[in-house]
KEMAR-127025 format. One record per residue (C-alpha): residue in one letter; z, x, y. Coordinates in nm, 3 decimals. Layout:
<sites>
+------+---------+---------+---------+
: resn :       z :       x :       y :
+------+---------+---------+---------+
:    a :       Z :       X :       Y :
...
+------+---------+---------+---------+
</sites>
This chain:
<sites>
+------+---------+---------+---------+
: resn :       z :       x :       y :
+------+---------+---------+---------+
:    m :  -0.941 :  -1.065 :  -1.267 :
:    s :  -1.110 :  -0.827 :  -1.157 :
:    n :  -0.772 :  -0.603 :  -1.051 :
:    v :  -0.770 :  -0.531 :  -1.420 :
:    l :  -1.010 :  -0.252 :  -1.417 :
:    w :  -0.797 :  -0.090 :  -1.140 :
:    t :  -0.663 :   0.220 :  -1.226 :
:    e :  -0.320 :   0.293 :  -1.270 :
:    l :  -0.313 :   0.500 :  -0.954 :
:    v :  -0.455 :   0.205 :  -0.781 :
:    r :  -0.191 :  -0.017 :  -0.923 :
:    r :   0.110 :   0.180 :  -0.771 :
:    l :  -0.004 :   0.292 :  -0.428 :
:    t :   0.181 :   0.112 :  -0.104 :
:    p :  -0.136 :   0.182 :   0.115 :
:    y :  -0.041 :   0.201 :   0.511 :
:    v :  -0.064 :  -0.133 :   0.684 :
:    p :  -0.232 :  -0.053 :   1.069 :
:    g :  -0.081 :  -0.304 :   1.384 :
:    e :  -0.226 :  -0.681 :   1.381 :
:    q :  -0.542 :  -0.699 :   1.541 :
:    r :  -0.478 :  -1.050 :   1.660 :
:    h :  -0.786 :  -1.152 :   1.928 :
:    g :  -0.772 :  -1.379 :   2.211 :
:    d :  -0.814 :  -1.382 :   2.566 :
:    n :  -0.438 :  -1.428 :   2.653 :
:    i :  -0.314 :  -1.136 :   2.361 :
:    v :  -0.095 :  -0.834 :   2.541 :
:    k :  -0.162 :  -0.599 :   2.289 :
:    l :   0.112 :  -0.343 :   2.294 :
:    n :   0.122 :  -0.250 :   1.894 :
:    t :  -0.109 :   0.013 :   1.791 :
:    n :  -0.093 :   0.288 :   2.043 :
:    e :  -0.428 :   0.230 :   2.213 :
:    n :  -0.526 :   0.326 :   2.561 :
:    p :  -0.499 :  -0.005 :   2.800 :
:    y :  -0.776 :   0.233 :   2.980 :
:    p :  -1.188 :   0.213 :   2.938 :
:    p :  -1.314 :   0.597 :   2.835 :
:    s :  -1.490 :   0.789 :   3.103 :
:    k :  -1.809 :   0.651 :   3.274 :
:    e :  -1.946 :   1.007 :   3.136 :
:    v :  -1.885 :   0.931 :   2.798 :
:    l :  -2.047 :   0.557 :   2.843 :
:    k :  -2.400 :   0.711 :   2.993 :
:    a :  -2.386 :   0.947 :   2.691 :
:    i :  -2.384 :   0.727 :   2.472 :
:    a :  -2.649 :   0.472 :   2.616 :
:    e :  -2.819 :   0.807 :   2.619 :
:    v :  -2.829 :   0.814 :   2.213 :
:    d :  -3.192 :   0.744 :   2.106 :
:    g :  -3.365 :   0.615 :   1.813 :
:    d :  -3.483 :   0.973 :   1.729 :
:    m :  -3.120 :   1.081 :   1.730 :
:    l :  -3.008 :   0.803 :   1.452 :
:    r :  -3.309 :   0.859 :   1.255 :
:    r :  -3.143 :   1.206 :   1.181 :
:    y :  -2.888 :   1.309 :   1.024 :
:    p :  -2.618 :   1.484 :   1.304 :
:    d :  -2.507 :   1.814 :   1.301 :
:    p :  -2.278 :   1.848 :   1.022 :
:    e :  -2.090 :   2.123 :   1.160 :
:    s :  -2.069 :   1.957 :   1.514 :
:    r :  -2.111 :   2.287 :   1.717 :
:    e :  -2.180 :   2.199 :   2.034 :
:    l :  -1.834 :   1.976 :   2.002 :
:    r :  -1.625 :   2.240 :   1.872 :
:    e :  -1.783 :   2.485 :   2.065 :
:    c :  -1.636 :   2.274 :   2.400 :
:    l :  -1.297 :   2.208 :   2.224 :
:    a :  -1.252 :   2.583 :   2.210 :
:    e :  -1.368 :   2.636 :   2.478 :
:    y :  -1.103 :   2.435 :   2.642 :
:    h :  -0.835 :   2.562 :   2.424 :
:    n :  -0.926 :   2.944 :   2.471 :
:    l :  -0.981 :   2.963 :   2.104 :
:    e :  -1.297 :   3.039 :   1.891 :
:    m :  -1.551 :   2.777 :   1.711 :
:    s :  -1.450 :   2.915 :   1.446 :
:    q :  -1.061 :   2.824 :   1.503 :
:    v :  -1.198 :   2.481 :   1.558 :
:    f :  -1.250 :   2.176 :   1.335 :
:    v :  -1.350 :   1.769 :   1.392 :
:    g :  -1.324 :   1.469 :   1.178 :
:    n :  -1.382 :   1.108 :   1.160 :
:    g :  -1.042 :   1.063 :   1.355 :
:    s :  -0.712 :   1.295 :   1.328 :
:    d :  -0.631 :   1.068 :   0.970 :
:    e :  -0.924 :   1.157 :   0.838 :
:    i :  -0.826 :   1.523 :   0.910 :
:    l :  -0.453 :   1.497 :   0.821 :
:    a :  -0.639 :   1.354 :   0.465 :
:    l :  -0.844 :   1.687 :   0.404 :
:    a :  -0.535 :   1.886 :   0.525 :
:    f :  -0.326 :   1.701 :   0.258 :
:    m :  -0.581 :   1.824 :  -0.007 :
:    a :  -0.659 :   2.172 :   0.128 :
:    f :  -0.295 :   2.262 :   0.185 :
:    f :  -0.036 :   2.055 :  -0.017 :
:    t :  -0.164 :   1.950 :  -0.359 :
:    n :  -0.022 :   2.284 :  -0.485 :
:    g :   0.236 :   2.143 :  -0.708 :
:    q :   0.536 :   2.185 :  -0.453 :
:    p :   0.663 :   1.890 :  -0.251 :
:    l :   0.604 :   1.867 :   0.065 :
:    q :   0.818 :   1.816 :   0.353 :
:    y :   0.844 :   1.584 :   0.696 :
:    p :   1.116 :   1.387 :   0.905 :
:    k :   1.242 :   1.052 :   0.707 :
:    l :   1.129 :   0.868 :   1.032 :
:    s :   0.782 :   0.947 :   1.103 :
:    y :   0.411 :   0.822 :   1.055 :
:    s :   0.399 :   0.608 :   0.764 :
:    f :   0.065 :   0.755 :   0.652 :
:    y :   0.212 :   1.078 :   0.541 :
:    p :   0.377 :   0.914 :   0.201 :
:    v :   0.074 :   0.734 :   0.206 :
:    y :  -0.132 :   1.064 :   0.128 :
:    c :   0.148 :   1.192 :  -0.091 :
:    d :   0.140 :   0.871 :  -0.328 :
:    l :  -0.294 :   0.934 :  -0.335 :
:    l :  -0.257 :   1.278 :  -0.434 :
:    g :   0.023 :   1.323 :  -0.677 :
:    i :   0.220 :   1.518 :  -0.395 :
:    e :   0.612 :   1.576 :  -0.449 :
:    k :   0.775 :   1.426 :  -0.125 :
:    q :   1.074 :   1.603 :   0.040 :
:    v :   1.209 :   1.385 :   0.302 :
:    h :   1.490 :   1.493 :   0.568 :
:    e :   1.665 :   1.265 :   0.755 :
:    l :   1.636 :   1.293 :   1.157 :
:    e :   1.935 :   1.363 :   1.363 :
:    t :   2.168 :   1.056 :   1.465 :
:    d :   2.015 :   1.121 :   1.821 :
:    f :   1.639 :   1.072 :   1.668 :
:    s :   1.528 :   1.460 :   1.668 :
:    i :   1.410 :   1.630 :   1.457 :
:    n :   1.596 :   1.928 :   1.310 :
:    m :   1.362 :   2.206 :   1.228 :
:    t :   1.640 :   2.393 :   1.023 :
:    l :   1.596 :   2.187 :   0.755 :
:    f :   1.257 :   2.272 :   0.666 :
:    e :   1.214 :   2.532 :   0.403 :
:    d :   0.979 :   2.797 :   0.306 :
:    n :   0.868 :   2.651 :  -0.016 :
:    r :   0.552 :   2.671 :  -0.023 :
:    g :   0.481 :   2.297 :  -0.078 :
:    g :   0.396 :   2.219 :   0.330 :
:    i :   0.553 :   2.093 :   0.586 :
:    v :   0.421 :   1.772 :   0.850 :
:    f :   0.534 :   1.627 :   1.101 :
:    p :   0.397 :   1.538 :   1.430 :
:    n :   0.506 :   1.625 :   1.800 :
:    p :   0.586 :   1.380 :   1.990 :
:    n :   0.739 :   1.197 :   1.648 :
:    a :   0.639 :   0.857 :   1.593 :
:    p :   0.739 :   0.623 :   1.610 :
:    t :   1.045 :   0.757 :   1.804 :
:    s :   0.854 :   0.890 :   2.096 :
:    l :   1.056 :   1.249 :   2.135 :
:    a :   0.882 :   1.539 :   2.159 :
:    a :   1.059 :   1.859 :   1.953 :
:    p :   1.073 :   2.191 :   2.187 :
:    v :   0.821 :   2.435 :   2.185 :
:    d :   1.040 :   2.703 :   2.112 :
:    a :   1.207 :   2.495 :   1.769 :
:    i :   0.884 :   2.502 :   1.590 :
:    k :   0.823 :   2.859 :   1.696 :
:    e :   1.109 :   2.951 :   1.525 :
:    l :   0.995 :   2.719 :   1.248 :
:    l :   0.657 :   2.887 :   1.184 :
:    a :   0.852 :   3.250 :   1.212 :
:    r :   1.068 :   3.108 :   0.934 :
:    v :   0.849 :   2.966 :   0.695 :
:    p :   0.542 :   3.252 :   0.683 :
:    h :   0.459 :   3.113 :   0.285 :
:    t :   0.406 :   2.767 :   0.457 :
:    a :   0.156 :   2.584 :   0.573 :
:    v :   0.286 :   2.362 :   0.905 :
:    l :   0.092 :   2.058 :   0.998 :
:    v :   0.176 :   1.944 :   1.356 :
:    d :   0.040 :   1.613 :   1.455 :
:    e :  -0.046 :   1.605 :   1.806 :
:    a :  -0.198 :   1.291 :   1.854 :
:    y :   0.037 :   1.217 :   2.166 :
:    v :   0.044 :   1.535 :   2.343 :
:    s :  -0.068 :   1.406 :   2.617 :
:    f :   0.118 :   1.249 :   2.770 :
:    g :   0.471 :   1.445 :   2.818 :
:    a :   0.480 :   1.702 :   2.504 :
:    q :   0.351 :   2.085 :   2.530 :
:    s :   0.046 :   2.167 :   2.282 :
:    v :   0.103 :   2.411 :   2.051 :
:    v :  -0.284 :   2.502 :   2.011 :
:    d :  -0.273 :   2.835 :   2.115 :
:    l :   0.023 :   2.900 :   1.842 :
:    v :  -0.237 :   2.938 :   1.586 :
:    k :  -0.340 :   3.253 :   1.732 :
:    q :  -0.047 :   3.387 :   1.658 :
:    y :   0.103 :   3.196 :   1.370 :
:    p :  -0.175 :   3.193 :   1.046 :
:    n :   0.041 :   2.902 :   0.868 :
:    l :  -0.034 :   2.640 :   1.165 :
:    i :  -0.248 :   2.395 :   1.175 :
:    v :  -0.282 :   2.166 :   1.459 :
:    s :  -0.450 :   1.809 :   1.462 :
:    q :  -0.489 :   1.584 :   1.766 :
:    t :  -0.667 :   1.305 :   1.837 :
:    f :  -0.972 :   1.136 :   2.069 :
:    s :  -0.816 :   0.770 :   1.980 :
:    k :  -0.548 :   0.793 :   2.230 :
:    a :  -0.547 :   0.997 :   2.584 :
:    r :  -0.894 :   0.972 :   2.577 :
:    s :  -0.993 :   0.585 :   2.508 :
:    l :  -1.209 :   0.678 :   2.188 :
:    a :  -0.989 :   0.459 :   1.956 :
:    g :  -1.302 :   0.259 :   1.818 :
:    i :  -1.541 :   0.608 :   1.803 :
:    r :  -1.327 :   0.750 :   1.501 :
:    l :  -1.302 :   1.171 :   1.659 :
:    g :  -1.019 :   1.403 :   1.587 :
:    a :  -0.988 :   1.778 :   1.568 :
:    a :  -0.762 :   2.030 :   1.402 :
:    f :  -0.705 :   2.421 :   1.533 :
:    a :  -0.592 :   2.681 :   1.283 :
:    n :  -0.710 :   3.053 :   1.198 :
:    p :  -1.083 :   3.098 :   1.086 :
:    e :  -0.964 :   3.130 :   0.703 :
:    l :  -0.732 :   2.792 :   0.735 :
:    i :  -1.045 :   2.606 :   0.929 :
:    e :  -1.268 :   2.721 :   0.627 :
:    a :  -1.044 :   2.541 :   0.316 :
:    l :  -1.079 :   2.224 :   0.511 :
:    s :  -1.437 :   2.217 :   0.530 :
:    r :  -1.472 :   2.314 :   0.168 :
:    v :  -1.288 :   1.995 :   0.136 :
:    k :  -1.504 :   1.806 :   0.392 :
:    d :  -1.805 :   1.901 :   0.210 :
:    s :  -1.716 :   1.824 :  -0.124 :
:    f :  -1.674 :   1.468 :   0.018 :
:    n :  -1.857 :   1.403 :   0.310 :
:    s :  -2.095 :   1.715 :   0.540 :
:    y :  -2.152 :   1.450 :   0.785 :
:    p :  -1.838 :   1.300 :   0.895 :
:    v :  -1.887 :   1.295 :   1.262 :
:    d :  -2.160 :   1.084 :   1.371 :
:    a :  -2.439 :   1.152 :   1.639 :
:    v :  -2.289 :   0.922 :   1.876 :
:    a :  -1.921 :   1.049 :   1.850 :
:    q :  -2.032 :   1.415 :   1.891 :
:    r :  -2.180 :   1.282 :   2.210 :
:    a :  -1.909 :   1.127 :   2.322 :
:    g :  -1.666 :   1.393 :   2.264 :
:    i :  -1.862 :   1.650 :   2.456 :
:    a :  -1.868 :   1.434 :   2.786 :
:    s :  -1.489 :   1.313 :   2.718 :
:    l :  -1.402 :   1.673 :   2.775 :
:    r :  -1.607 :   1.773 :   3.033 :
:    d :  -1.480 :   1.508 :   3.258 :
:    e :  -1.172 :   1.658 :   3.248 :
:    t :  -1.040 :   1.483 :   3.611 :
:    y :  -1.068 :   1.142 :   3.453 :
:    h :  -0.875 :   1.205 :   3.147 :
:    r :  -0.598 :   1.343 :   3.339 :
:    q :  -0.565 :   1.051 :   3.585 :
:    t :  -0.545 :   0.803 :   3.282 :
:    v :  -0.263 :   1.007 :   3.103 :
:    a :  -0.104 :   1.019 :   3.483 :
:    k :  -0.126 :   0.591 :   3.499 :
:    i :  -0.004 :   0.556 :   3.203 :
:    i :   0.316 :   0.783 :   3.211 :
:    a :   0.387 :   0.614 :   3.540 :
:    t :   0.357 :   0.266 :   3.443 :
:    r :   0.627 :   0.419 :   3.130 :
:    e :   0.857 :   0.507 :   3.355 :
:    e :   0.889 :   0.190 :   3.565 :
:    t :   0.848 :  -0.016 :   3.237 :
:    v :   1.178 :   0.263 :   3.113 :
:    a :   1.363 :   0.135 :   3.392 :
:    e :   1.338 :  -0.175 :   3.379 :
:    l :   1.463 :  -0.244 :   3.016 :
:    e :   1.754 :  -0.054 :   3.096 :
:    q :   1.807 :  -0.222 :   3.372 :
:    r :   1.849 :  -0.534 :   3.114 :
:    g :   2.062 :  -0.344 :   2.881 :
:    f :   1.800 :  -0.192 :   2.608 :
:    r :   1.848 :   0.125 :   2.534 :
:    v :   1.541 :   0.351 :   2.535 :
:    l :   1.457 :   0.684 :   2.374 :
:    e :   1.314 :   0.981 :   2.626 :
:    s :   0.938 :   0.895 :   2.549 :
:    s :   0.648 :   1.161 :   2.538 :
:    a :   0.437 :   0.929 :   2.422 :
:    n :   0.194 :   0.621 :   2.516 :
:    f :   0.481 :   0.389 :   2.407 :
:    i :   0.846 :   0.359 :   2.398 :
:    f :   1.135 :   0.313 :   2.119 :
:    v :   1.358 :   0.048 :   2.239 :
:    s :   1.660 :  -0.155 :   2.122 :
:    p :   1.791 :  -0.466 :   2.293 :
:    a :   2.112 :  -0.494 :   2.436 :
:    n :   2.224 :  -0.724 :   2.117 :
:    g :   2.029 :  -0.474 :   1.879 :
:    n :   1.835 :  -0.804 :   1.730 :
:    a :   1.509 :  -0.654 :   1.728 :
:    a :   1.371 :  -0.868 :   1.459 :
:    a :   1.457 :  -1.207 :   1.652 :
:    l :   1.279 :  -1.031 :   1.942 :
:    f :   0.996 :  -0.920 :   1.785 :
:    d :   0.931 :  -1.277 :   1.658 :
:    e :   0.972 :  -1.438 :   2.012 :
:    l :   0.752 :  -1.201 :   2.149 :
:    n :   0.471 :  -1.264 :   1.880 :
:    r :   0.503 :  -1.650 :   1.900 :
:    r :   0.399 :  -1.569 :   2.252 :
:    d :   0.103 :  -1.354 :   2.199 :
:    v :   0.245 :  -1.032 :   2.304 :
:    l :   0.235 :  -0.811 :   2.001 :
:    v :   0.488 :  -0.508 :   1.955 :
:    r :   0.542 :  -0.314 :   1.625 :
:    y :   0.871 :  -0.370 :   1.465 :
:    w :   0.929 :  -0.247 :   1.099 :
:    r :   1.166 :  -0.479 :   0.892 :
:    s :   1.362 :  -0.155 :   0.739 :
:    d :   1.747 :  -0.065 :   0.735 :
:    e :   1.618 :   0.267 :   0.939 :
:    l :   1.436 :   0.088 :   1.218 :
:    a :   1.592 :  -0.265 :   1.216 :
:    a :   1.759 :  -0.279 :   1.599 :
:    w :   1.413 :  -0.115 :   1.749 :
:    l :   1.101 :  -0.220 :   1.867 :
:    r :   0.788 :   0.010 :   1.887 :
:    i :   0.623 :  -0.063 :   2.266 :
:    t :   0.234 :   0.018 :   2.326 :
:    i :   0.210 :   0.153 :   2.728 :
:    g :  -0.016 :  -0.078 :   2.869 :
:    t :  -0.141 :  -0.204 :   3.195 :
:    d :   0.074 :  -0.268 :   3.525 :
:    d :   0.024 :  -0.603 :   3.448 :
:    e :   0.023 :  -0.624 :   3.082 :
:    m :   0.409 :  -0.447 :   3.107 :
:    k :   0.483 :  -0.681 :   3.368 :
:    k :   0.389 :  -0.997 :   3.121 :
:    l :   0.599 :  -0.848 :   2.856 :
:    l :   0.848 :  -0.792 :   3.115 :
:    a :   0.856 :  -1.185 :   3.183 :
:    v :   0.818 :  -1.246 :   2.855 :
:    i :   1.174 :  -1.078 :   2.742 :
:    d :   1.318 :  -1.266 :   3.092 :
:    e :   1.215 :  -1.592 :   2.886 :
:    a :   1.285 :  -1.504 :   2.552 :
:    s :   1.610 :  -1.373 :   2.619 :
:    l :   1.724 :  -1.748 :   2.662 :
:    v :   1.550 :  -1.815 :   2.310 :
:    v :   1.713 :  -1.516 :   2.118 :
+------+---------+---------+---------+
</sites>
């Protein structure tokens, strides 16, 4: 009966549902877009060097050293960099900072499913735009309404990347509207627009250390924008929690940025495995969208994605499926190691005899 104390806001929320976190020795986990490889040895070394004195004290609330490293990495000023406890927290802070002005927030209909959750939580009106028939985002549909625009690039779950020129045209056309480009998967084939924050004062770019840098367990994200927008994010952050990025996460992030060779090698391995997997699935009659992410968006030849999902799930191969009309024929599959993808293909071949 404790829910009698819930507010009306809590009652009407439909929370975000993450991918299943099943545990076991034989689980092939391809449902949450995690990096299949460990972080850099330099990251593990930096974490091991965190001592008791660091842990008994509060971390630097401004994460200056980490922000300086990110600024140097992206050829920006530290005043153009913000960090937070994962890019999801940064998105939440950005929604509060830029999208709670009484005007509708625009985003693609098939997109990151946290966007409508944040809108419902914060009472933001939604203005949802349909994708094109090929699942691409039509940038011309976004309006200069002062309410805000947000979209992932590459998009999730479709894996498609938008051309930089299309984003530049959008930014120039909507100068009075904040545009947040969510680049969680940008390292795997899309072109980042971080550099455009120097040119467009209405642009915010968010990124994460979870995917390409194998630090999903640390929870670390970053945002890039002009100093006035960064100040807005900081004002919101400091109204909730002045210390969101802990000492361990700051050390891990710095070490990761300083080991760019490992980062590039890991990304290259995932891309190579992705292309091999796409070719194998296409040989089996699957439709696979062109991916610029560490996952692929696929539809089996018979269109019965639900049955294939259930059979894969039964055999401990976890992929992502949304039981909705728009996505009924599609699965999202994270790119794992070569061995994990071979297991996926083997189970698909076995499952095809069943479904």
